[in-house]
FITOR-18087 format. One record per residue: residue in one letter; z, y, x of N, C-alpha, C, O, CB in turn. Coordinates in steps of 0.001 Angstrom, whole numbers, plus 500000, padded with zeros to 6 digits. Glycine has a CB too. Layout:
N
AZYXZYXZYXZYXZYX;...
//
This chain:
77
M500077498762500638499942499883499802499948501156501027500448501068502149501283499925498561;M499215502375500416499230503252501476499710504581500323498924505005499476497569503338502466;W500747504969500447501344505784499374500879507420499703500877508332498877503114505539499376;G500528507504501003500716509509501237498977509462501854498625510434502522502489510369503064;N497894508268501593496811508522502325495837508606500970494759509168501160496486507351503565;G496124508061499501495394508541498762494946509857498339495005510735499199495671508116498138;Y494348510289496764494025511359496090495662511791495496496051512947495328492757510979494926;W496253510867495311497216511254494946498566511273495542499486511331494726497170510842494124;G498843511241496648499391511749497663499148512668498185500104513204498747499444511229498324;M497680513410498306497879514661498619498058515901497474498245517113497586496834514867499429;G497948515234496628497860516109494951499562516213494998500095517322494991497015514890493100;V500108515363495031501961515150494602502113516556495976502580517671495741503111512748495152;G501664516160497147502091516841498322502009518353498434502852519091498943501388516326499338;W500770518717497834500772520108497306501328520847496094501308522076496033499717520329497212;I501777520145495223501943520231494239504212520760494872505094521479494403501145518632493276;F504082519876496024505666520265495869505875521214497127506987521659497415506825518792495930;M504201521618498187504415522714498684504561523840497718505684524345497713503514522890499536;A503688524347496904503748525492495827505083525226495217505164526180494443502487525470494645;L506018524642495092507268524417494422508380525195495239509232526044494973507573522839494311;I507860524325496643508807525038497670508682526641497731509676527366497689508479524467499158;L507535527063497820506931528266498254507607529228496405508539530014496237504683527948498688;V506981528866495786507779529310494507509590529777494979510000530882495335507724527739493275;L510241528691494836511666528897495140512042529641496427513200530016496240512294527610495189;V511785529894497196511643530700498485511270532213497713512224532977497568510265529996499686;I510031532625497258510153533720496829511077534187495325511251535348494956508880533967496843;L511541533044494681512639533453493781513913534100494361514539535135494133513052532296493066;G514052532908495326515517533024496119515149534624496836516260534912497281515857531444497573;V514440535537497110513731536666497924514337537693497120515158538560497419511986536706497997;V513510537296495566513858538445494852515147538563494175515490539558493536512955538635493974;A516023537243494381517404537384493513518366537772494519519497538189494271517947535958492709;M517930537636495511518617538165496841518432539755497079519318540337497705517948537367498162;M517238540530496571516941541662496645517771542768495409518214543916495440515460541529496615;R517661541595494303518405542586493008519376542736493056519920543692492504518444542315491750;W520428541227494217521895541394494345522270542633495052523144543475494847522503540244495058;L521311542488495984521733543535496727521524545195496523521902546136497221521244543191497794;G520698545142495167520579546570494748519430546862495099519440548088494988521496547528495257;L518263546528495511516899546758496251515819547020495101514898547814494910516441545368497229;G516625545548494189514875545900493094514536547197491939515137547675490976514655544437491844;G513612547377492428513018548529491103513134548700489927513330549746489308511962548594490849;S512978547350489467513905547378487945514975546672487374515429545690487961513217547136486989;G515412547031486353517009546983486349517608548264485820517002549326485961517609546754487842;H519039548183485081519607549419484794519993549882485802520197549179486791520523549472483961;R520228551483485780521275551898486789522262552422486083522405552456484861520858552862487825;E523088552923487125524611553209486806524471554763486347523804555603486952525765552964488275;A525379555031484928525222556215484378525857557316485793526740556813486488526119556218482761;P525474558473486078526559559336487021527203559621486834527220560052485681526576560144487513;R528773559796487787529682559859487617530009560980487601529653561788488458530132559265488109;Q530999561339486299531588562620485769532222563498487036532614562861488013532796562241484613;T532302564580487036533316565352487933534500565369486969534428565227485749532809566971488442;P535755565591487801536977565972486994537201566769485958537710566380484907537695566390487614;L536747568207486243536464569234485128535728568966483880536098569304482755535780570234485654;E534395568174484256533385567329482907534241566518481430534059566506480213532439565745483838;I535515565727482683536175564949482197537354565643481603537651565224480484536377564027483043;L538171566693482123539053567437481580538621568645480163539307569190479298539557568072482846;R536968568676480549536186568894478889536378568232477952537004568539476937534879568762478731;E535769567095478244536031565791477039537090565798476545537103565856475315535988564378477428;R538356565745477247539782565291476629540052566312475678540546566186474557541066565174477711;Y539573567590476403539986568689475361539396568807473950540013569181472953539708569947475940;A537874568366474023536905568801472854537381567465472002537039567494470820534971568964473285;R538159566240472451538222565216471447539829565091471365540376563996471235537365563765471874;G540454566165471444542056566733471272543076566125471980544300566140471847542589566623469886;E542357565611472725543813564881473715544899565548474199545961565000474495543463564321475044;I544549567301474334545208567805475228545380569529474348544504570123473720544332567587476822;D546513569869474557545919571368473877545501572796474436545991572781475566546862571806473060;R545124573525474339544204574766474826545037575119476154544279575291477110544093576229473594;E546295575260476441547566575415477228547254574037478647546953574148479835549217575053475916;E547412573309478104547555572355479234545868572304479832545638572206481037548250570680478610;Y544876572378478896543738572330479278543647573665480609543727573420481813542807572443477887;E543480574944480054543669575861480898544350575915482362543833576538483289544163576526480229;Q545409575288482462546362575263483349545831574248484525545895574317485752547698574868482644;K545226573185483541544316571955484570543265572312484835542884571751485862543964570573484069;R542561572976484439541209573595484959541475574865485944540565575120486732540269574117483625;R542718575740485972542755576519487125543658575616488247544218576188489183543402578032486744;D543717574566488110544402573364489284543257572568490011543196572095491146545445572038488439;L542533572583489154540926571975489767540458572783490341540154572589491518539774571564488881;Q540237573940489748538918574848490459540037575211491566539473575727492531538000576483489393;G540703575165491655541533575561493492542090577093492950542713577830493714539937575815495443;
//
């Protein structure tokens, strides 16, 4: 029996080579996405400054005007 020398042996060999190539490409793409180098995907929202957070807290009613003004002065130096 000649397993690797016939038509089927060559066909299966090319299939395995193509499969390995696809796996390598998928591995590289996955590594790039994991490292954050991928072009597509979601981006994080920009971080808010402390003054923007303070304004939001005041707008939601979590702090009163006096506390807002005092903290704003502290933040602005």
